[in-house]
Biopython code that builds the backbone (N, CA, C, O; Angstrom):
import numpy as np
from Bio.PDB.StructureBuilder import StructureBuilder

atoms = [
    (1, "MET", "N", (101.368, 67.938, 85.753)),
    (1, "MET", "CA", (100.714, 67.282, 86.857)),
    (1, "MET", "C", (99.261, 67.757, 86.897)),
    (1, "MET", "O", (98.986, 68.953, 86.804)),
    (2, "PHE", "N", (98.347, 66.817, 87.036)),
    (2, "PHE", "CA", (96.937, 67.150, 87.090)),
    (2, "PHE", "C", (96.444, 67.042, 88.528)),
    (2, "PHE", "O", (96.808, 66.122, 89.260)),
    (3, "TYR", "N", (95.619, 67.990, 88.911)),
    (3, "TYR", "CA", (95.071, 68.015, 90.246)),
    (3, "TYR", "C", (93.597, 67.685, 90.195)),
    (3, "TYR", "O", (92.908, 68.042, 89.240)),
    (4, "ARG", "N", (93.115, 67.013, 91.205)),
    (4, "ARG", "CA", (91.698, 66.702, 91.304)),
    (4, "ARG", "C", (90.967, 67.940, 91.808)),
    (4, "ARG", "O", (91.400, 68.567, 92.776)),
    (5, "LYS", "N", (89.870, 68.291, 91.163)),
    (5, "LYS", "CA", (89.121, 69.481, 91.543)),
    (5, "LYS", "C", (88.580, 69.322, 92.958)),
    (5, "LYS", "O", (88.090, 68.258, 93.337)),
    (6, "ASN", "N", (88.678, 70.398, 93.731)),
    (6, "ASN", "CA", (88.170, 70.360, 95.094)),
    (6, "ASN", "C", (87.209, 71.521, 95.380)),
    (6, "ASN", "O", (86.933, 71.826, 96.540)),
    (7, "LEU", "N", (86.703, 72.166, 94.326)),
    (7, "LEU", "CA", (85.744, 73.253, 94.490)),
    (7, "LEU", "C", (84.465, 72.925, 93.724)),
    (7, "LEU", "O", (84.527, 72.540, 92.556)),
    (8, "PRO", "N", (83.301, 73.074, 94.371)),
    (8, "PRO", "CA", (82.045, 72.849, 93.644)),
    (8, "PRO", "C", (81.798, 73.973, 92.636)),
    (8, "PRO", "O", (82.424, 75.031, 92.703)),
    (9, "GLY", "N", (80.884, 73.731, 91.712)),
    (9, "GLY", "CA", (80.621, 74.683, 90.639)),
    (9, "GLY", "C", (80.172, 76.048, 91.118)),
    (9, "GLY", "O", (80.604, 77.066, 90.578)),
    (10, "TRP", "N", (79.305, 76.086, 92.129)),
    (10, "TRP", "CA", (78.827, 77.375, 92.608)),
    (10, "TRP", "C", (79.956, 78.198, 93.217)),
    (10, "TRP", "O", (79.981, 79.421, 93.079)),
    (11, "GLU", "N", (80.893, 77.527, 93.894)),
    (11, "GLU", "CA", (82.004, 78.254, 94.508)),
    (11, "GLU", "C", (82.995, 78.727, 93.449)),
    (11, "GLU", "O", (83.602, 79.788, 93.595)),
    (12, "ARG", "N", (83.159, 77.948, 92.390)),
    (12, "ARG", "CA", (84.030, 78.366, 91.297)),
    (12, "ARG", "C", (83.496, 79.647, 90.662)),
    (12, "ARG", "O", (84.258, 80.563, 90.354)),
    (13, "ALA", "N", (82.169, 79.699, 90.467)),
    (13, "ALA", "CA", (81.560, 80.904, 89.882)),
    (13, "ALA", "C", (81.714, 82.100, 90.812)),
    (13, "ALA", "O", (82.028, 83.201, 90.361)),
    (14, "MET", "N", (81.496, 81.890, 92.109)),
    (14, "MET", "CA", (81.614, 82.997, 93.065)),
    (14, "MET", "C", (83.055, 83.494, 93.171)),
    (14, "MET", "O", (83.283, 84.695, 93.321)),
    (15, "ARG", "N", (84.018, 82.598, 93.096)),
    (15, "ARG", "CA", (85.420, 83.024, 93.142)),
    (15, "ARG", "C", (85.773, 83.846, 91.904)),
    (15, "ARG", "O", (86.507, 84.830, 91.995)),
    (16, "SER", "N", (85.255, 83.444, 90.758)),
    (16, "SER", "CA", (85.538, 84.195, 89.530)),
    (16, "SER", "C", (84.926, 85.591, 89.587)),
    (16, "SER", "O", (85.588, 86.574, 89.254)),
    (17, "VAL", "N", (83.679, 85.681, 90.003)),
    (17, "VAL", "CA", (83.018, 86.980, 90.109)),
    (17, "VAL", "C", (83.711, 87.838, 91.170)),
    (17, "VAL", "O", (83.981, 89.017, 90.939)),
    (18, "GLY", "N", (83.993, 87.254, 92.310)),
    (18, "GLY", "CA", (84.682, 87.987, 93.368)),
    (18, "GLY", "C", (86.066, 88.459, 92.947)),
    (18, "GLY", "O", (86.500, 89.549, 93.322)),
    (19, "GLY", "N", (86.756, 87.634, 92.169)),
    (19, "GLY", "CA", (88.077, 88.020, 91.681)),
    (19, "GLY", "C", (88.025, 89.220, 90.752)),
    (19, "GLY", "O", (88.878, 90.105, 90.821)),
    (20, "VAL", "N", (87.019, 89.248, 89.878)),
    (20, "VAL", "CA", (86.862, 90.394, 88.981)),
    (20, "VAL", "C", (86.570, 91.662, 89.788)),
    (20, "VAL", "O", (87.103, 92.731, 89.491)),
    (21, "VAL", "N", (85.723, 91.534, 90.804)),
    (21, "VAL", "CA", (85.393, 92.693, 91.651)),
    (21, "VAL", "C", (86.640, 93.165, 92.404)),
    (21, "VAL", "O", (86.873, 94.368, 92.522)),
    (22, "MET", "N", (87.437, 92.228, 92.913)),
    (22, "MET", "CA", (88.643, 92.604, 93.649)),
    (22, "MET", "C", (89.647, 93.314, 92.747)),
    (22, "MET", "O", (90.275, 94.287, 93.164)),
    (23, "ILE", "N", (89.800, 92.838, 91.520)),
    (23, "ILE", "CA", (90.725, 93.489, 90.584)),
    (23, "ILE", "C", (90.234, 94.897, 90.257)),
    (23, "ILE", "O", (91.015, 95.848, 90.262)),
    (24, "ALA", "N", (88.939, 95.027, 89.974)),
    (24, "ALA", "CA", (88.399, 96.347, 89.641)),
    (24, "ALA", "C", (88.562, 97.313, 90.807)),
    (24, "ALA", "O", (88.958, 98.460, 90.602)),
    (25, "TYR", "N", (88.266, 96.873, 92.015)),
    (25, "TYR", "CA", (88.407, 97.760, 93.172)),
    (25, "TYR", "C", (89.875, 98.087, 93.429)),
    (25, "TYR", "O", (90.219, 99.237, 93.702)),
    (26, "GLY", "N", (90.734, 97.083, 93.341)),
    (26, "GLY", "CA", (92.145, 97.315, 93.624)),
    (26, "GLY", "C", (92.801, 98.275, 92.650)),
    (26, "GLY", "O", (93.666, 99.060, 93.039)),
    (27, "LEU", "N", (92.397, 98.219, 91.385)),
    (27, "LEU", "CA", (93.040, 99.074, 90.387)),
    (27, "LEU", "C", (92.342, 100.411, 90.195)),
    (27, "LEU", "O", (92.995, 101.412, 89.901)),
    (28, "PHE", "N", (91.016, 100.440, 90.358)),
    (28, "PHE", "CA", (90.284, 101.661, 90.039)),
    (28, "PHE", "C", (89.555, 102.285, 91.223)),
    (28, "PHE", "O", (89.282, 103.485, 91.200)),
    (29, "GLY", "N", (89.238, 101.528, 92.234)),
    (29, "GLY", "CA", (88.429, 102.046, 93.326)),
    (29, "GLY", "C", (89.206, 102.564, 94.508)),
    (29, "GLY", "O", (88.710, 103.419, 95.243)),
    (30, "MET", "N", (90.404, 102.075, 94.713)),
    (30, "MET", "CA", (91.198, 102.523, 95.864)),
    (30, "MET", "C", (91.651, 103.959, 95.634)),
    (30, "MET", "O", (92.128, 104.290, 94.549)),
    (31, "PRO", "N", (91.509, 104.803, 96.630)),
    (31, "PRO", "CA", (91.967, 106.190, 96.449)),
    (31, "PRO", "C", (93.493, 106.249, 96.403)),
    (31, "PRO", "O", (94.181, 105.640, 97.222)),
    (32, "GLY", "N", (93.986, 106.977, 95.451)),
    (32, "GLY", "CA", (95.426, 107.128, 95.318)),
    (32, "GLY", "C", (95.782, 108.595, 95.167)),
    (32, "GLY", "O", (94.913, 109.463, 95.242)),
    (33, "LEU", "N", (97.020, 108.861, 94.962)),
    (33, "LEU", "CA", (97.454, 110.233, 94.735)),
    (33, "LEU", "C", (97.009, 110.674, 93.345)),
    (33, "LEU", "O", (96.833, 109.825, 92.471)),
    (34, "PRO", "N", (96.827, 111.943, 93.117)),
    (34, "PRO", "CA", (96.354, 112.405, 91.806)),
    (34, "PRO", "C", (97.282, 112.014, 90.664)),
    (34, "PRO", "O", (96.810, 111.718, 89.566)),
    (35, "PHE", "N", (98.568, 112.009, 90.894)),
    (35, "PHE", "CA", (99.511, 111.673, 89.828)),
    (35, "PHE", "C", (99.861, 110.187, 89.819)),
    (35, "PHE", "O", (100.607, 109.737, 88.950)),
    (36, "MET", "N", (99.335, 109.421, 90.770)),
    (36, "MET", "CA", (99.651, 107.996, 90.880)),
    (36, "MET", "C", (98.346, 107.242, 91.110)),
    (36, "MET", "O", (97.844, 107.218, 92.234)),
    (37, "PRO", "N", (97.786, 106.626, 90.072)),
    (37, "PRO", "CA", (96.438, 106.057, 90.192)),
    (37, "PRO", "C", (96.320, 104.883, 91.154)),
    (37, "PRO", "O", (95.247, 104.690, 91.726)),
    (38, "GLY", "N", (97.344, 104.109, 91.357)),
    (38, "GLY", "CA", (97.239, 102.933, 92.212)),
    (38, "GLY", "C", (98.081, 103.050, 93.464)),
    (38, "GLY", "O", (99.025, 103.837, 93.530)),
    (39, "THR", "N", (97.723, 102.254, 94.454)),
    (39, "THR", "CA", (98.512, 102.184, 95.674)),
    (39, "THR", "C", (99.009, 100.756, 95.834)),
    (39, "THR", "O", (98.539, 99.853, 95.142)),
    (40, "MET", "N", (99.936, 100.550, 96.723)),
    (40, "MET", "CA", (100.460, 99.202, 96.951)),
    (40, "MET", "C", (99.355, 98.284, 97.454)),
    (40, "MET", "O", (99.280, 97.127, 97.039)),
    (41, "ALA", "N", (98.497, 98.779, 98.341)),
    (41, "ALA", "CA", (97.380, 97.972, 98.840)),
    (41, "ALA", "C", (96.437, 97.609, 97.700)),
    (41, "ALA", "O", (95.922, 96.492, 97.653)),
    (42, "GLY", "N", (96.209, 98.538, 96.788)),
    (42, "GLY", "CA", (95.353, 98.260, 95.640)),
    (42, "GLY", "C", (95.934, 97.167, 94.751)),
    (42, "GLY", "O", (95.211, 96.292, 94.272)),
    (43, "TYR", "N", (97.238, 97.224, 94.536)),
    (43, "TYR", "CA", (97.877, 96.184, 93.720)),
    (43, "TYR", "C", (97.836, 94.825, 94.419)),
    (43, "TYR", "O", (97.700, 93.797, 93.756)),
    (44, "LEU", "N", (97.950, 94.806, 95.738)),
    (44, "LEU", "CA", (97.850, 93.543, 96.472)),
    (44, "LEU", "C", (96.438, 92.965, 96.388)),
    (44, "LEU", "O", (96.264, 91.755, 96.245)),
    (45, "ILE", "N", (95.433, 93.836, 96.477)),
    (45, "ILE", "CA", (94.045, 93.374, 96.346)),
    (45, "ILE", "C", (93.812, 92.838, 94.937)),
    (45, "ILE", "O", (93.152, 91.813, 94.766)),
    (46, "ALA", "N", (94.346, 93.519, 93.929)),
    (46, "ALA", "CA", (94.197, 93.056, 92.550)),
    (46, "ALA", "C", (94.912, 91.711, 92.346)),
    (46, "ALA", "O", (94.410, 90.851, 91.622)),
    (47, "GLY", "N", (96.060, 91.530, 92.968)),
    (47, "GLY", "CA", (96.768, 90.254, 92.874)),
    (47, "GLY", "C", (95.991, 89.123, 93.520)),
    (47, "GLY", "O", (95.950, 88.012, 92.992)),
    (48, "ALA", "N", (95.374, 89.399, 94.663)),
    (48, "ALA", "CA", (94.542, 88.390, 95.315)),
    (48, "ALA", "C", (93.328, 88.054, 94.445)),
    (48, "ALA", "O", (92.885, 86.907, 94.404)),
    (49, "GLY", "N", (92.798, 89.058, 93.755)),
    (49, "GLY", "CA", (91.687, 88.815, 92.835)),
    (49, "GLY", "C", (92.100, 87.926, 91.677)),
    (49, "GLY", "O", (91.327, 87.075, 91.239)),
    (50, "ALA", "N", (93.317, 88.118, 91.177)),
    (50, "ALA", "CA", (93.806, 87.264, 90.094)),
    (50, "ALA", "C", (93.943, 85.811, 90.559)),
    (50, "ALA", "O", (93.627, 84.883, 89.816)),
    (51, "VAL", "N", (94.408, 85.628, 91.772)),
    (51, "VAL", "CA", (94.514, 84.271, 92.324)),
    (51, "VAL", "C", (93.130, 83.652, 92.481)),
    (51, "VAL", "O", (92.947, 82.468, 92.201)),
    (52, "ALA", "N", (92.157, 84.440, 92.925)),
    (52, "ALA", "CA", (90.789, 83.937, 93.071)),
    (52, "ALA", "C", (90.215, 83.515, 91.725)),
    (52, "ALA", "O", (89.540, 82.490, 91.632)),
    (53, "ILE", "N", (90.479, 84.297, 90.684)),
    (53, "ILE", "CA", (90.008, 83.931, 89.340)),
    (53, "ILE", "C", (90.662, 82.635, 88.879)),
    (53, "ILE", "O", (89.993, 81.769, 88.316)),
    (54, "LEU", "N", (91.951, 82.498, 89.110)),
    (54, "LEU", "CA", (92.644, 81.271, 88.683)),
    (54, "LEU", "C", (92.124, 80.041, 89.415)),
    (54, "LEU", "O", (91.927, 78.995, 88.797)),
    (55, "THR", "N", (91.900, 80.148, 90.717)),
    (55, "THR", "CA", (91.378, 78.981, 91.437)),
    (55, "THR", "C", (89.963, 78.657, 90.985)),
    (55, "THR", "O", (89.581, 77.488, 90.939)),
    (56, "GLY", "N", (89.185, 79.674, 90.652)),
    (56, "GLY", "CA", (87.846, 79.430, 90.131)),
    (56, "GLY", "C", (87.880, 78.799, 88.754)),
    (56, "GLY", "O", (87.060, 77.932, 88.452)),
    (57, "PHE", "N", (88.807, 79.218, 87.922)),
    (57, "PHE", "CA", (88.914, 78.674, 86.566)),
    (57, "PHE", "C", (89.351, 77.213, 86.580)),
    (57, "PHE", "O", (88.774, 76.382, 85.879)),
    (58, "PHE", "N", (90.365, 76.902, 87.373)),
    (58, "PHE", "CA", (90.881, 75.538, 87.397)),
    (58, "PHE", "C", (90.107, 74.614, 88.333)),
    (58, "PHE", "O", (90.178, 73.393, 88.189)),
    (59, "GLY", "N", (89.370, 75.176, 89.287)),
    (59, "GLY", "CA", (88.588, 74.353, 90.204)),
    (59, "GLY", "C", (89.412, 73.693, 91.285)),
    (59, "GLY", "O", (88.941, 72.777, 91.958)),
    (60, "PHE", "N", (90.628, 74.146, 91.455)),
    (60, "PHE", "CA", (91.516, 73.581, 92.466)),
    (60, "PHE", "C", (92.066, 74.702, 93.330)),
    (60, "PHE", "O", (92.616, 75.678, 92.819)),
    (61, "CYS", "N", (91.919, 74.560, 94.631)),
    (61, "CYS", "CA", (92.452, 75.527, 95.583)),
    (61, "CYS", "C", (93.513, 74.822, 96.427)),
    (61, "CYS", "O", (93.195, 73.867, 97.135)),
    (62, "PRO", "N", (94.766, 75.274, 96.364)),
    (62, "PRO", "CA", (95.814, 74.618, 97.141)),
    (62, "PRO", "C", (95.577, 74.667, 98.644)),
    (62, "PRO", "O", (95.894, 73.707, 99.348)),
    (63, "MET", "N", (95.028, 75.763, 99.147)),
    (63, "MET", "CA", (94.764, 75.858, 100.585)),
    (63, "MET", "C", (93.681, 74.881, 101.016)),
    (63, "MET", "O", (93.771, 74.280, 102.087)),
    (64, "CYS", "N", (92.649, 74.720, 100.176)),
    (64, "CYS", "CA", (91.599, 73.745, 100.494)),
    (64, "CYS", "C", (92.172, 72.328, 100.478)),
    (64, "CYS", "O", (91.780, 71.488, 101.289)),
    (65, "ALA", "N", (93.092, 72.063, 99.561)),
    (65, "ALA", "CA", (93.720, 70.739, 99.500)),
    (65, "ALA", "C", (94.588, 70.490, 100.729)),
    (65, "ALA", "O", (94.681, 69.358, 101.205)),
    (66, "MET", "N", (95.226, 71.542, 101.246)),
    (66, "MET", "CA", (96.081, 71.371, 102.418)),
    (66, "MET", "C", (95.285, 70.938, 103.648)),
    (66, "MET", "O", (95.798, 70.200, 104.489)),
    (67, "VAL", "N", (94.049, 71.388, 103.758)),
    (67, "VAL", "CA", (93.227, 71.006, 104.910)),
    (67, "VAL", "C", (92.399, 69.760, 104.629)),
    (67, "VAL", "O", (91.614, 69.335, 105.477)),
    (68, "GLY", "N", (92.565, 69.169, 103.448)),
    (68, "GLY", "CA", (91.902, 67.906, 103.148)),
    (68, "GLY", "C", (90.515, 68.017, 102.550)),
    (68, "GLY", "O", (89.753, 67.051, 102.594)),
    (69, "ARG", "N", (90.170, 69.150, 102.001)),
    (69, "ARG", "CA", (88.836, 69.315, 101.400)),
    (69, "ARG", "C", (88.787, 68.593, 100.063)),
    (69, "ARG", "O", (89.680, 68.736, 99.228)),
    (70, "ARG", "N", (87.726, 67.813, 99.877)),
    (70, "ARG", "CA", (87.505, 67.090, 98.617)),
    (70, "ARG", "C", (86.051, 67.168, 98.229)),
    (70, "ARG", "O", (85.178, 67.324, 99.083)),
    (71, "LEU", "N", (85.790, 67.062, 96.949)),
    (71, "LEU", "CA", (84.419, 66.985, 96.465)),
    (71, "LEU", "C", (83.894, 65.580, 96.700)),
    (71, "LEU", "O", (84.650, 64.614, 96.596)),
    (72, "PRO", "N", (82.618, 65.449, 97.013)),
    (72, "PRO", "CA", (82.066, 64.093, 97.161)),
    (72, "PRO", "C", (82.062, 63.366, 95.823)),
    (72, "PRO", "O", (81.779, 63.962, 94.784)),
    (73, "SER", "N", (82.373, 62.089, 95.855)),
    (73, "SER", "CA", (82.388, 61.291, 94.621)),
    (73, "SER", "C", (80.959, 61.010, 94.175)),
    (73, "SER", "O", (80.101, 60.677, 94.992)),
    (74, "PRO", "N", (80.704, 61.147, 92.860)),
    (74, "PRO", "CA", (79.324, 60.900, 92.369)),
    (74, "PRO", "C", (78.965, 59.441, 92.363)),
    (74, "PRO", "O", (77.852, 59.081, 91.981)),
]
sb = StructureBuilder()
sb.init_structure("model")
sb.init_model(0)
sb.init_chain("A")
sb.init_seg("    ")
for serial, (resi, resn, name, xyz) in enumerate(atoms, 1):
    if name == "N":
        sb.init_residue(resn, " ", resi, " ")
    sb.init_atom(name, np.array(xyz, "f"), 0.0, 1.0, " ", f" {name:<3s}", serial, name[0])
structure = sb.get_structure()
């Protein structure tokens, strides 16, 4: 099934960059125990970053589609 893109190019780029930052912070920046590098909150932030990267890559956001957001037709 193909979805119509509902994210403009600038937002796709920002989601991709933001997703990389979220993954890096979630896995490496969150303070954890000395013997356990990650925390559950860090893994959740990294997972949200992965979703942000995917929506930026495909140009389709399911939540934006649920509220009726569409790109203007050229």
